[in-house]
N, C-alpha and C positions, 0 to 999 in steps of 0.2 A: 194660231199654229199649234201642232201637237207639241213641239218643244216647249213652247211658252206654258202650255197647260200642264206638262210634266213638272216644271219648275214650281208651279203654283202648289203642287202636292207636297212639297218639302216643307214640313212643319217642324216645330221644336220636338214634338214626339218622335217623328221619324228620325231626326238627327240623334236623339238620345239613344234610340235602339241601335242605330248604326255605330255610334262611338262605344256602346257597351260591348259590341262584338270585338273590340280591340283592347279590352282592359288587361289582356295578358302581355301586351307590349310595354316596353319601357316608357316612363313618363315622357322623356324627350320625343320618342317617335309619336306618341299619341298627340303631343302638343303640335308637332309639325302637321299631322293630319288635320287637327282642328284649324290650324292657321290656313292650310290650303282650302278647306271648305269655306272658311270665313272670307277668304279673298274672292272665291267664285260667287259667293252670295252677295257680297258687297257689289261686285260688278253687276250681278243680275238686278240688284235694287236700283243702281245707278242708270241701268237701261230700261227701267220701269217694267221689268218682268216680274218684279215682286212689289207688293205694296208695303211690305215690312220684312226686315231681315230676322229669320228665326234664330240665328246664331246669338243674338242678344240675350236670349232666354236660356242660353247653354252655359253651365258652369266651366270655366276654362281649367285645364289641367294645371295643377300647381307644381312648379319645379323648385328643387332646393336651389338656394343661391349657389353660384359656382364657387368651388373650393379655391381658396387663395394659392397661387402658384409662385414659387420662388425660382431662382436660377442658380445653378451650381456655382460654387465659389470659383473655380477655375475659369468659368466663363465671365464672371465679374472681373476678375484679375486681368483677363485678357482685354476687356474694355479699358480699364484703367491705363494699361500699356499703351493704348491708342491715343491717350491724352498727352500732347506734348508737355515736356518738363517745365517749359517756361509758362504754361497756363496754370499758375499756382492756384488761383481762385477756383477754377473748374475741378482741378485734381482734389482740392480740399473739400469743396462742396459735395461732390459725389461720393468721396470716401466717407464723409460724415453721415450721409444717408445710410451707406451700406453698413457702417460699423455701429450705429446707434438706433436704427429703425425709425428715425424721425419722419414724419410726414414732410413732403416737399414744402408745403406752406410753412411749416414750423421752422425748417432749416433757413428759409428765405427770410423769416422774421427775427432771426438771431441778432443780438446786439453784442458788441465786445463785452459790455457789463454783464452779460449772462454767463460768461466763462470764469471759471476758477481753475487755473493751471498750477495750483500748488503741488509740489513734488509729491508723487504717490497718492494723491487725492484729487486728481484731475476730474472735473465733473462740469456740466452745465446745467442751467435751469431754464425750463421752457414753459411758456404759457400755451396749453394745448386747447382742444376743443372744449367749449363751455366755460372758458376763462380758468380752467384748473392748471395750477402750477405742479410741475414735477421735476425731480432732480435726476439726471441721467449720468452715470459713471462713464468716463472716457477711459475705457480699459484697454484700448488698442494702441500699442506703442508707436505704430506708423502714423496713426491719426493725430496723436498728441504731438509728435515731432513736426508734422505737416502744419498743424495749428501754430506752433511756436515759431517756425520758419516764416509762415505767412504773415503773422502779426509783426514780426520783426522787420521783414522786408517791406510791408506796406506802411509801417509806422502807425497803425491804428491804436488809439488809446481809448476811444469811446465812439458810440454811433453804431450803425449798421455793420455787421461783420462782413456781409457780402454786398458789394456796391456795383453799380451799373457801368460807370465809366472806367476807362483803362487807368486813368490817373487816380482813380480811388475817391474822387470827391463827389460822385454821384449818389442818388438815393438808392434804396434797396432794389435788388434784381426782380424782374417780372418772371412769373412762373413760366410763361410761354418761351421766354428767351432761354432759360435754362433747359427746358424740354426740347427745343430745337438743337441745342449744343449737345445734349445727351444723345439725341437721335443720330446726330452726325458721327459721334464717337462709336456708337453701336454699329453703325454702317461701316466704319473704318475697321472695325474689328470682326465684322460679319457675325455679330452675335444679336439675337433677337431678345431684348430686354427693355421694359418700360421703367420709368423712374420709380413708380410705385412698387414694382417688383423687388426693388432693393429692400424695401421694408418687409416684404413677405419672406425675402431670403434670410434676413436678419432673424425673424421670428423663428423660422425653421431651423436655423443653425442653434439657436438657443434651446429649442425643444430637443433637437438631437444631442445637444451637449448635456442634457439632464437637468436644465434649470427649471425651477418649479414654475407652474402656471400663474400663480399669484404674482411672482416676481416679474415675469414676462408681461403680464396684464399691466402692471404699474409702469414698467419700462416703456411700453408702447403707448400707453395713455388710452388703453380700451376702457370704454364705460362700464362694461360688465365681462365677467369671466367667459360667458358664452361665445363671445367673439374670439377670444383667445383659444378656446377649445377647437375652433375650426382648424387651426394649425396642428394641434395635438392629434386629431382624427386622421390626418393624412400621413403621420409619421411613425412608420414601423420601427425606424432606427432608434427613436426615443424609447420605445418600449423595450427593445433589446438592450439598450444601454442601462436602463434602470434595473432590469433583471440581472444583468452582469454584476452591477454594483452590489445588489442584494446577495448574490451568490458569493461573491468575494468576502463580503461580511460574515455570512454564515460559515464559510470555510475557516475563517480566522478564529471563530468562536469554538469550532469543534476540534 
């Protein structure tokens, strides 16, 4: 058939010339075009209209990894208000993620022994990725108060900080369980927010507050500064705040 013979004329060279006609488009648009052509040629190969798929010889458009997105503080607080007051464990766990930037897995793995609630020096010690230990200052008064109330109410002296059973005698919580509970509270508050976005939001707040990148890198447990820079690149507020601090300093000296 004529249609079949036309498909046979689609070679890697033809595809390269076609895609070169679209180099002025955004990478994401070019990637979508490549994906559409790839799907068609895969179908043609499955129908035995092609002996080999020429797209396999084409270099795919490289896309930058998506920038981390946070959620505005007022939206996060709206979710917290949807968590019933009697659900102490849930209120504390999600507040902990929001105020420290812990990974969900790190929060779930905490033990009571990892906490030091000495007055004015409250902090926790976490073992993060690669087995590296880091100390995180607990600088939010609401979080510290919730921690003290929770420990007193539950009577925990040692062992997992967050436990599965209502009577507190179970083992550590599962990720999926807390994910489902968080999704429920988000639905109740009518706010779209993933658990991991709490970490992004904390990082963005620190950037906007003028905290140095090395300090943020250490607090979040990033392996390298390049990961932390992804937050800095999206924050114009941080740039403005730093310039304002510099200007005030200059004005005092003049």
